C-alpha positions in Angstrom: -0.4 0.2 0.1 2.0 2.7 -1.0 -1.0 5.0 -1.5 -1.4 8.0 1.1 -5.0 8.2 2.8 -6.1 11.4 4.0 -8.7 11.4 7.1 -10.6 14.3 8.4 -13.4 13.9 11.3 -16.4 17.3 11.6 -18.2 15.8 14.7 -16.9 16.5 18.4 -18.1 13.3 19.7 -17.1 10.0 18.2 -20.7 9.1 19.1 -22.1 12.0 16.7 -19.9 10.2 14.2 -22.5 8.4 12.5 -23.4 9.7 9.0 -21.4 9.6 5.8 -20.3 13.8 6.1 -19.1 13.2 9.8 -15.2 11.7 8.8 -13.9 10.8 5.8 -11.2 9.0 4.1 -9.5 10.0 0.8 -6.5 8.8 -1.0 -4.1 11.5 -2.2 -5.1 10.2 -5.6 -8.1 11.7 -5.4 -7.1 14.9 -4.4 -7.6 18.0 -6.8 -6.6 20.9 -5.1 -7.2 24.1 -2.4 -9.4 27.0 -2.7 -9.0 29.7 -0.3 -11.7 31.5 1.6 -13.1 33.2 4.5 -16.3 32.3 6.3 -17.9 34.5 9.7 -14.2 36.3 9.2 -12.7 32.8 9.7 -10.2 31.7 6.7 -10.3 28.7 5.5 -9.6 26.2 3.3 -11.5 24.3 0.5 -9.6 20.6 -0.5 -11.5 19.1 -3.1 -11.5 15.4 -4.1 -13.0 13.3 -7.1 -16.1 11.7 -5.5 -16.7 9.1 -3.3 -20.0 8.3 -4.9 -20.2 8.3 -8.9 -23.5 9.8 -10.7 -24.9 7.8 -13.5 -27.3 8.9 -16.0 -30.6 6.6 -16.5 -28.6 5.3 -19.5 -26.0 4.1 -17.0 -23.4 6.2 -18.3 -21.2 8.5 -16.1 -22.8 12.1 -15.2 -21.2 15.1 -15.0 -18.9 14.7 -12.4 -19.3 16.3 -9.3 -16.7 17.3 -6.2 -16.3 16.6 -2.6 -14.9 18.8 -0.6 -13.7 19.5 2.9 -13.5 22.5 4.7 -10.7 23.6 6.6 -11.3 26.5 9.2 -7.9 28.0 10.1 -6.7 29.2 13.5 -6.8 33.2 14.2 -3.4 34.7 12.4 -3.0 31.2 10.3 -3.2 32.1 5.9 -4.4 29.7 3.6 -0.8 29.7 2.2 0.4 28.5 5.7 -1.6 25.9 5.5 -1.0 24.8 1.9 3.1 24.8 2.9 2.2 23.1 6.3 0.2 19.8 4.1 3.1 19.8 1.3 5.7 19.8 3.9 3.8 17.1 5.6 2.6 14.9 2.4 6.3 15.0 1.7 7.6 13.9 4.8 4.7 11.1 4.6 6.5 9.5 1.3 9.2 8.2 2.8 7.4 6.5 6.1 5.8 2.9 6.2 2.3 3.9 7.8 0.6 6.1 5.0 -2.8 7.1 7.2 -2.5 10.8 7.3 -4.9 12.4 10.2 -5.9 15.8 8.8 -8.0 16.9 11.2 -10.0 15.4 13.8 -12.7 17.6 15.8 -13.6 14.8 17.9 -9.9 14.7 19.8 -9.0 17.9 18.5 -5.9 16.4 17.0 -4.8 18.6 13.9 -1.5 18.3 12.1 -1.0 21.5 12.1 -1.4 24.8 14.4 -2.8 26.2 11.5 -6.3 24.2 12.0 -8.7 25.2 14.2 -11.8 22.8 13.1 -12.8 21.1 10.1 -16.1 23.3 9.3 -17.6 20.8 6.7 -17.5 17.6 4.8 -19.4 17.6 1.9 -20.2 14.3 -0.6 -23.1 14.7 -3.1 -25.2 12.3 -3.2 -25.3 9.5 -6.5 -28.3 10.2 -8.1 -29.5 7.5 -10.8 
């Protein structure tokens, strides 16, 4: 298993971690990019991924591709660039390790790989409709 896997949890308690958008694990190969933003005066970074669920048209062919997203709320004074730099550095470090599980942000344990992270804002996985 050479693939690096990225883990996110947005629930504050393990008992509440019940739905598909509460915690998620993506292979790094599905990561498609960052988008910086601001929500309620908090700097954010939205990470986009290839969808976990494929959407099909009625004839069985793949429909328009949606994107899954994970919004990371940044700590006060942290910039999106700070987060992106820390993320890239950590990925480069993990590539040389045997354990390829990378917990980015876990709101239930308040453990974040970087001091730039305050919390996970939202995990969005668009529904697969036939």
